C-alpha positions as CSV (number, residue, x, y, z in Angstrom):
1,M,85.3,255.0,-39.6
2,S,89.0,255.4,-39.9
3,Y,91.3,255.6,-36.9
4,E,94.3,256.8,-38.9
5,H,94.3,260.0,-36.9
6,L,95.5,258.0,-33.9
7,R,98.5,256.8,-35.9
8,L,101.8,257.2,-34.0
9,D,105.2,257.9,-35.5
10,Y,107.4,255.4,-33.8
11,T,111.0,256.2,-32.9
12,G,113.5,254.3,-30.8
13,E,117.0,253.1,-30.5
14,S,117.6,250.2,-32.9
15,L,117.4,246.7,-31.5
16,T,119.9,244.3,-33.0
17,K,121.2,240.8,-32.2
18,E,124.6,242.4,-31.5
19,K,123.2,244.8,-29.0
20,A,120.8,242.5,-27.3
21,D,121.7,240.2,-24.4
22,P,121.8,236.5,-25.5
23,C,119.4,235.7,-22.6
24,P,115.9,237.0,-23.1
25,I,115.2,237.3,-19.3
26,K,118.3,239.5,-18.9
27,Q,117.3,241.6,-22.0
28,F,113.8,242.0,-20.5
29,K,115.2,243.2,-17.2
30,I,117.3,245.8,-19.1
31,W,114.2,247.1,-20.9
32,F,112.1,247.0,-17.8
33,A,114.6,249.0,-15.8
34,E,114.6,251.6,-18.6
35,V,110.8,251.7,-18.7
36,E,110.6,252.1,-14.9
37,A,113.2,254.9,-15.1
38,C,110.9,256.7,-17.6
39,G,108.0,256.6,-15.1
40,V,105.7,254.5,-17.3
41,P,102.6,253.8,-15.1
42,L,101.9,250.2,-14.3
43,A,104.9,249.0,-16.3
44,N,104.3,245.5,-14.9
45,G,100.8,245.3,-16.4
46,M,100.7,242.4,-19.0
47,T,98.0,240.8,-21.1
48,L,97.6,237.2,-20.3
49,A,96.0,235.0,-23.0
50,T,94.7,231.5,-22.1
51,V,92.8,228.9,-24.1
52,N,89.9,226.7,-22.8
53,Q,89.4,223.0,-23.5
54,H,87.5,223.8,-26.7
55,G,90.4,225.9,-28.1
56,A,88.6,229.3,-27.6
57,P,91.0,232.0,-26.4
58,S,90.4,234.7,-23.7
59,A,92.6,237.5,-22.5
60,R,92.9,240.0,-19.7
61,V,95.4,242.3,-18.1
62,V,97.2,241.0,-14.9
63,L,100.2,242.3,-13.0
64,M,103.7,240.7,-13.0
65,K,104.8,240.0,-9.5
66,D,108.3,238.8,-10.4
67,I,110.6,237.5,-13.1
68,D,113.6,235.3,-12.7
69,D,115.5,232.6,-14.6
70,I,112.5,230.2,-14.3
71,G,109.9,232.6,-15.6
72,I,107.3,235.3,-14.9
73,T,105.1,235.1,-11.8
74,F,101.5,236.4,-11.4
75,V,98.8,235.7,-8.9
76,S,95.1,234.7,-9.3
77,N,92.1,232.9,-7.9
78,Y,92.5,229.2,-9.0
79,G,88.8,229.0,-9.6
80,S,88.7,232.1,-11.9
81,R,88.2,231.7,-15.7
82,K,91.9,231.9,-16.3
83,G,92.6,229.5,-13.5
84,I,90.2,226.9,-14.9
85,E,91.6,227.3,-18.4
86,L,95.1,226.9,-17.2
87,D,94.2,223.7,-15.4
88,S,92.8,222.3,-18.7
89,N,95.5,223.8,-21.0
90,P,98.7,225.2,-19.4
91,Q,99.8,226.8,-22.6
92,A,99.6,230.6,-22.4
93,A,101.0,233.9,-23.7
94,L,101.9,237.2,-22.1
95,V,102.2,240.6,-23.7
96,F,103.8,243.8,-22.3
97,W,103.0,247.0,-24.1
98,W,104.8,250.2,-23.3
99,P,103.6,252.8,-25.8
100,T,105.6,255.7,-24.5
101,M,108.8,253.7,-25.2
102,H,107.4,252.2,-28.4
103,R,108.2,248.8,-27.1
104,Q,106.4,245.4,-26.8
105,V,107.5,242.1,-25.4
106,R,105.7,238.8,-26.0
107,F,106.2,235.6,-24.0
108,E,104.8,232.1,-24.8
109,G,105.2,229.1,-22.6
110,V,103.7,226.7,-20.1
111,V,102.1,227.9,-16.9
112,S,102.2,226.0,-13.6
113,R,101.2,226.8,-10.0
114,S,104.0,228.0,-7.7
115,D,104.5,226.3,-4.4
116,A,102.4,227.3,-1.4
117,R,105.3,229.1,0.4
118,L,105.7,231.5,-2.5
119,S,101.9,232.1,-2.6
120,D,101.9,232.7,1.1
121,R,104.7,235.3,0.7
122,Y,102.8,237.2,-2.0
123,F,99.6,237.2,0.1
124,E,101.5,238.6,3.1
125,E,103.0,241.4,1.0
126,R,99.5,242.7,0.0
127,S,97.5,245.1,1.9
128,R,94.9,243.8,4.3
129,E,92.1,245.4,2.3
130,S,93.2,243.7,-0.9
131,N,93.4,240.3,0.8
132,L,90.0,240.7,2.3
133,S,88.7,241.4,-1.2
134,A,90.5,238.3,-2.5
135,M,89.0,236.2,0.3
136,A,85.5,237.4,-0.3
137,S,85.6,237.0,-4.1
138,D,84.1,234.1,-6.0
139,Q,86.1,235.4,-9.0
140,S,84.6,235.3,-12.5
141,R,81.2,234.0,-11.1
142,P,78.0,236.1,-11.6
143,L,77.5,238.9,-9.0
144,A,74.1,240.3,-8.3
145,S,75.3,243.9,-7.5
146,R,78.0,246.2,-6.3
147,D,76.2,246.3,-3.0
148,A,76.5,242.5,-2.7
149,L,80.3,242.7,-3.3
150,E,80.7,245.4,-0.7
151,R,78.6,243.6,1.8
152,Q,80.6,240.4,1.4
153,V,83.9,242.2,1.9
154,K,82.5,243.9,5.0
155,E,81.3,240.6,6.4
156,M,84.7,239.1,5.7
157,G,86.4,241.9,7.5
158,A,84.2,241.5,10.5
159,T,84.8,237.8,10.6
160,W,88.6,238.3,10.6
161,K,88.7,241.4,12.8
162,G,91.7,241.3,15.0
163,K,93.0,238.2,13.4
164,E,95.9,237.5,11.0
165,L,94.5,236.7,7.6
166,A,95.0,233.3,6.1
167,R,95.6,232.9,2.4
168,P,92.6,231.2,0.7
169,K,93.5,227.8,-0.7
170,D,92.0,228.8,-4.0
171,W,94.3,231.8,-4.4
172,G,98.0,231.7,-5.3
173,A,100.9,232.3,-7.6
174,Y,101.5,231.0,-11.1
175,C,104.7,231.0,-13.2
176,L,104.9,231.0,-16.9
177,K,108.1,229.3,-18.1
178,P,108.8,230.8,-21.5
179,N,109.9,228.8,-24.6
180,L,109.5,231.9,-26.9
181,V,110.2,235.6,-26.2
182,E,109.9,238.3,-28.8
183,F,111.1,241.9,-28.4
184,W,109.5,244.6,-30.6
185,Q,111.0,248.1,-30.9
186,G,109.0,250.6,-33.0
187,Q,110.9,252.4,-35.7
188,P,110.0,255.1,-38.2
189,D,108.0,254.2,-41.3
190,R,107.0,250.9,-39.7
191,S,110.4,249.4,-40.3
192,H,110.3,247.9,-36.8
193,D,112.9,245.8,-35.0
194,R,111.9,242.4,-33.9
195,L,114.1,239.8,-32.2
196,E,112.8,236.4,-31.4
197,Y,114.3,234.0,-28.8
198,R,113.3,230.3,-29.0
199,W,114.4,227.7,-26.4
200,K,116.0,224.8,-28.3
201,A,117.4,221.8,-26.4
202,D,119.4,223.6,-23.7
203,S,119.9,227.2,-24.9
204,W,118.2,230.2,-26.5
205,A,118.4,230.7,-30.3
206,V,118.0,234.3,-31.5
207,Q,116.8,235.4,-34.9
208,R,115.6,238.7,-36.4
209,L,112.1,238.8,-37.9
210,W,110.7,240.9,-40.6
211,P,108.5,243.7,-39.2
């Protein structure tokens, strides 16, 4: 079966080295602001790819919590599959895909756990219901049924009723510090624009790639 009927004719403002910011983090923030202004849903959704100790990859969509000069922050259960894989191999990749803007951004780099204070802050910002779910979850482990999940969350809520929730020690923030960032802007006839930033010594080197 062919999926050619799903083909999209890309259009977009050209992306050149002259127009782009020399810092990929600043360029990302420019694009992200434009994506937000266009009302793209879940614009902070990103595919996180990790590799286990045997070299087998896995990927899933997570949400960006923040981005700064250090890198991109997300949160997870440390005992989840991605958490275990990051413990054994901290090399990872992230991909943002905004189809309505015909844009994609890729990050590659090293992931490390953020300090406890930052993890506490993100935990406190979440809704109580979301935190109860995080506290009840044995993420990525086999689960007997939906009823078992709901029962566990309900029991957790009863245990902590009237009390301030405490962040689980196996839940917290991660930060990917990039050494490679690529911006992709769709263009007509598949003549796409691609700019690659690579960290070399103490600065970013930018080059244009063939589409």
